[in-house]
N, C-alpha and C positions, 0 to 999 in steps of 0.2 A: 506494501499500499504507501499510497504518498501523501504525505502531509504538506498544507499551505499556509504561511502565515503572513499576510499583508498588512501592510501598513503605510499610511501618508495622506490618508484622505484628511477632508477636514471640507470649513468654509473659507471662501473665497471672492474677491469683490471681480466682475467683469474685468477682463484683461490684466488677472492675475495667472500667476503660475502655480503647481504644486506639481509633486514628485510621488508616486505610489513604488511601492514596493514589495516584491513577494519572494518567499525564501522558499522552499520547495527540496523535503527530506524525507529519507525513507529508499526505497525501491525502486530507485531512478534509473533509468535504462540511457545508455551515453547520446539514442536516437529520441530526440523529443521536439514538442515543442510547448511553447508557453507565451501567455498574453493577457489580455484583458479581453472582456466583455464586460457592457452595461445594464441596463436596466432602469429604466427612468420608471413612475406612477403610472399604473395604466396602460405601459407599452409592453412589447416582448421584449427578451435577452436579447442583444445584436453585439455585433465582431465589435471591437477598436480596434486592436494592431494585437498578431503575432507575428512569432521569432521561433523561426527552427534552431536547431542546436547548429546546424551551419551555416546560423547568421542571415539568412533568407529570411525577409520581414514581408509583410500585409498588411496595411494600413485600410479602415473604412474611411471613403471618401469625404464624410465628413470632418474628419481629421486629419487631414493630410495637407503637412505644412505648418501645421502645429503642434502634433503631439510626435513625441519618439520615441521610439523602444528602443532597449537596450537589454544584453543578458551577460554577465560575467558567467559562464560556466564553472569555472571553481567553485564558486559558491554556490550553483545553482539558485542562483540569483536573476531575477525579470526584474526590469526597472520603466516605467514608464513618467515621462519628464513633459507637463500641460501646459504648456505657454499659450497665452491669447486665451482664455477660456471665457467662454460666454455661456449665457442661464441656460441655454438648450442643451449645454452639457453636464447640467446637473443628473444623476442618474447614483444609484447604487454601483459600484464596479466592482467586479467579481475578477479574481484569479484565475486561469485556465491553464492547465501542467493533460498532455497526452503523451502518451507513455505509447511511442512507438511499438518495440518490441511485446511489451506486454499486451495489448491494443485496450489501453485504458485510458479517460478520461478524469481527472479531479480536479473540482470548484476550489474553490477560497470559499469563506463564510462573506465573503463583501464589505467594503469599505463604502461609507457614505461621503459623494463629493457634491457638493454645496454652492453655485455661482450665483451671488446676488449682491446687490446692493444694499 
């Protein structure tokens, strides 16, 4: 099993920045995908950004150019730097870990990001 520990959410004004972190531990294969999804009230969970163990990334269109995903493979940690935040970015952000070898997906507990003046 994989355990995920998230940190970094909070309240920020429009135009501000936040950085989310997610550390994975447990049965981690070397081939994996880590990233972030988000869910706003009354909406479905949606992709924000993911990064694979080879460094390849994929971003949702609404966050391109504003968010940057990165990982420290030695620490099994993924980061999401969020700049130029907008009120529509308000959501619970969930860390995502896909273990390719073991064909499993693990979700974090979620961290609230609120963008408001």
